[in-house]
C-alpha positions as CSV (number, residue, x, y, z in Angstrom):
1,X,64.8,163.5,185.8
2,X,65.9,160.4,184.1
3,X,65.8,160.0,180.3
4,X,66.1,156.8,178.3
5,X,69.1,156.3,176.0
6,X,69.5,153.3,173.7
7,X,72.9,151.8,173.2
8,X,74.2,152.3,169.7
9,X,75.7,148.9,168.8
10,X,77.3,150.2,165.6
11,X,79.3,152.8,167.5
12,X,79.9,150.8,170.7
13,X,82.3,147.9,171.4
14,X,83.3,145.4,174.0
15,X,86.9,144.2,173.7
16,X,88.8,141.8,175.8
17,X,92.3,140.4,176.3
18,X,93.4,137.1,178.0
19,X,96.8,135.6,178.4
20,X,97.7,132.8,175.9
21,X,100.4,130.3,176.7
22,X,101.6,132.6,179.5
23,X,103.8,134.7,177.2
24,X,101.3,136.7,175.1
25,X,97.7,137.9,174.9
26,X,94.8,137.0,172.6
27,X,92.5,139.9,172.0
28,X,88.9,139.7,170.8
29,X,85.5,141.4,170.9
30,X,81.8,140.9,171.0
31,X,80.3,142.3,167.8
32,X,76.6,142.4,168.8
33,X,75.3,144.2,171.8
34,X,72.2,146.2,172.8
35,X,70.9,147.9,175.9
36,X,69.4,150.9,177.6
37,X,70.7,153.5,179.9
38,X,68.4,155.6,182.1
39,X,70.5,158.7,182.6
40,X,69.8,161.1,185.4
41,X,70.2,164.6,183.9
42,X,71.3,166.2,187.2
43,X,73.4,163.4,188.7
44,X,74.8,160.6,186.6
45,X,75.4,158.5,189.8
46,X,71.6,158.0,189.9
47,X,71.5,156.4,186.4
48,X,71.0,152.7,185.5
49,X,72.4,150.5,182.8
50,X,71.2,147.3,181.3
51,X,73.3,145.7,178.5
52,X,72.8,142.4,176.6
53,X,75.6,140.9,174.6
54,X,75.1,138.2,171.9
55,X,77.5,135.5,173.0
56,X,77.7,134.0,169.5
57,X,79.1,137.3,168.2
58,X,82.5,136.6,169.8
59,X,85.3,137.4,167.4
60,X,89.0,136.8,168.0
61,X,90.0,136.8,164.4
62,X,90.3,133.0,164.2
63,X,87.2,131.0,163.2
64,X,88.4,127.8,164.8
65,X,89.1,129.5,168.2
66,X,85.8,131.4,168.0
67,X,83.9,128.1,167.4
68,X,85.6,126.6,170.5
69,X,84.7,129.7,172.6
70,X,81.1,129.2,171.5
71,X,81.1,125.6,172.5
72,X,80.2,124.0,175.9
73,X,83.9,124.3,176.9
74,X,83.4,128.1,177.2
75,X,80.2,130.2,176.6
76,X,77.9,127.3,175.5
77,X,75.9,129.6,173.3
78,X,73.4,126.9,172.4
79,X,72.2,126.9,176.1
80,X,73.3,130.5,177.0
81,X,72.9,132.8,174.0
82,X,73.5,136.1,175.9
83,X,75.7,137.7,178.5
84,X,74.1,140.5,180.5
85,X,75.2,143.4,182.7
86,X,72.8,145.2,185.0
87,X,73.9,148.1,187.2
88,X,73.0,148.1,190.9
89,X,74.6,151.4,191.9
90,X,77.0,154.0,190.7
91,X,79.6,155.8,192.7
92,X,81.0,159.2,191.6
93,X,84.8,159.2,191.8
94,X,85.5,162.6,190.2
95,X,84.3,165.1,187.7
96,X,83.7,162.6,184.8
97,X,84.8,159.4,186.6
98,X,82.5,156.8,188.1
99,X,82.5,153.3,189.3
100,X,79.5,151.3,188.2
101,X,78.7,148.3,190.4
102,X,76.6,145.7,188.6
103,X,75.8,142.1,188.0
104,X,77.4,140.3,185.1
105,X,75.8,137.1,184.0
106,X,77.7,134.6,181.9
107,X,76.2,131.2,181.2
108,X,74.1,130.7,184.3
109,X,76.4,132.4,186.8
110,X,75.9,136.0,188.0
111,X,78.7,137.9,189.8
112,X,79.1,141.5,190.9
113,X,81.6,143.3,188.7
114,X,82.7,146.9,189.1
115,X,83.4,149.0,186.0
116,X,85.6,152.0,186.1
117,X,83.9,154.5,183.8
118,X,84.9,157.8,182.2
119,X,82.0,159.9,180.9
120,X,83.0,161.4,177.5
121,X,80.2,164.0,177.3
122,X,77.1,164.6,175.1
123,X,76.6,166.1,171.7
124,X,74.3,166.3,168.7
125,X,75.1,164.3,165.6
126,X,74.5,165.8,162.1
127,X,70.9,164.4,162.1
128,X,69.9,166.0,165.3
129,X,70.1,163.0,167.6
130,X,71.7,163.6,171.0
131,X,74.5,161.2,171.9
132,X,76.5,160.4,175.0
133,X,79.8,158.6,175.2
134,X,81.4,156.5,177.9
135,X,84.5,154.3,178.2
136,X,85.0,151.7,180.8
137,X,87.3,148.9,182.0
138,X,87.1,145.9,184.3
139,X,88.9,142.6,184.9
140,X,87.2,139.3,185.8
141,X,88.4,135.8,186.6
142,X,86.8,133.7,183.9
143,X,86.6,130.7,186.3
144,X,84.2,132.7,188.5
145,X,81.7,132.3,185.7
146,X,82.2,128.6,185.0
147,X,84.6,129.0,182.1
148,X,87.0,126.3,183.4
149,X,88.4,124.7,180.2
150,X,92.2,124.8,180.0
151,X,95.3,122.8,178.9
152,X,98.5,122.5,181.0
153,X,101.6,123.2,179.0
154,X,104.6,120.9,179.1
155,X,106.8,124.0,179.7
156,X,104.7,125.0,182.7
157,X,101.7,127.2,183.0
158,X,98.4,126.9,181.1
159,X,97.2,127.6,177.6
160,X,94.5,130.2,178.6
161,X,94.9,132.7,181.5
162,X,92.2,133.1,184.1
163,X,92.2,136.9,184.2
164,X,90.2,138.6,181.4
165,X,90.7,142.4,180.9
166,X,87.7,144.1,179.4
167,X,87.5,147.5,177.7
168,X,84.2,149.1,176.7
169,X,83.5,152.0,174.4
170,X,79.8,152.9,174.7
171,X,77.8,155.4,172.6
172,X,74.2,155.9,173.5
173,X,71.4,157.8,171.6
174,X,68.7,159.6,173.5
175,X,65.4,158.0,172.9
176,X,62.8,160.1,171.2
177,X,60.3,161.6,173.6
178,X,56.8,160.1,173.2
179,X,54.1,162.7,173.2
180,X,51.3,162.2,175.6
181,X,48.0,161.3,173.9
């Protein structure tokens, strides 16, 4: 039996890292996300995930860089205000390890992206809500999603790397059961 869980945006996070000037990494996060999980109580591999990320909530700690990332050079949040991830299938890799295969949409481009997921378990919070936790990671090539902007450095290489490492920490709250009328 599947049960609905709502993503807890306050206790969840999407973080990323990308090479800067070849020699270091810039790290950032998306501060606003929402979504639902339909968790199968007997086999998590039969579950589904649908997450929406507010593209304008990007935060690298530098306002000028964040504004550039929101511009048409990158996410173009005026035209494409959200990013979305929808699972297509889930493969069980071990006791608490899974690979979620899903479609990631950035701007107007959708590509299949696998997430390596670790299930952290379930528990009740002090207010009686049941919670479940997951951590996940993936890597994408930003150019696959139309994020092409770059600058060539006079010393060789480019200003912004193509590979983006993504780490997710997800906490979900079991939706309250609705009594049949």
